[in-house]
N, C-alpha and C positions, 0 to 999 in steps of 0.2 A: 035287193040283188042275190040272183039262188045262186051257191055255190053248185059248180062244177066236182065233180065226180073225180080222182084221178086213176088211174090202176096203178097198181102197185104189183112189178117188176123186178125182175135182177136185172140190170144192164146186159147187155149182149156180152159187153168185153169181159164183165165179170164170168156170165158162163162159160166163155170159152177158156179162160184159164182155169177153172175148173175143171174142164173134159180136157183141156191138154195135161193138168195135172194129176188129176185119175189112172187117163190111160198110159202118161210115160211110171207113176211110180207100178199099177199092176203091170205093164211088161219087165218090168224088172224084178218086179216076182214071178214073171216066169206065171202070171196067172193069165185066163183067161177070160173072156166077161163072164157066160156062165159062172167058172170056177169064183169068180169075186160076190157073184152076187148070191149063190148060193153061201159064202163066208158070211154073206149081211145080210140073210134074210130079207133079200130082195129081187122081184123077177129081171131073167137075165135083157128083158125087153128093156125095163125101166134104168138100169148099168149100162147099154147101149145109147138112150133117151139120152142119158146124161153125158156119155162122151162127144155122142152130135149138137150139147149145145142143147136142145129143143127143152130142157125142165129145170124147172126153179126147183132146186133142192130144198128138203125142210133140213130144219136143223139138226135134228135125229135120228135124218140117211148122212149128212156130214158125218156127224158123229160115228156113225157105226163104218163109214166107207174113210173116216180116215186111220182109225183103231185098226180093222181090219190091214190097212197097207203099214203102220205102224207109223204115220204121219201125225203131225197135228193138225186142226181145223186150218188154221192159219195158214200152215203149207201148202193146202190144198188149195186156197186161195188168194194166193198173193205169186205173181211175176215168173220165173223159168223155176222149172221144179230143181232139187237134185235129189235122184234117182235113189231110192234108199237099197243099197246090196248087204245081202249074207253072209 
């Protein structure tokens, strides 16, 4: 019996949670997508595509986004965000 390849792709629900959390934390810090992207060393269209749940994000991108937003990686990936306020 031939083994079928399965695509490894993050579930849409997890991508939606990540998108909502990044947007909420970004807005709480009063950053535009471009400002966040510049601070992270990412392209602004990449950040926009993450916030639209269009991208699977690498661990290294998650780390830099979390650090820039002042939260942990698990906070970006779970439930409703508790926006960080200065």
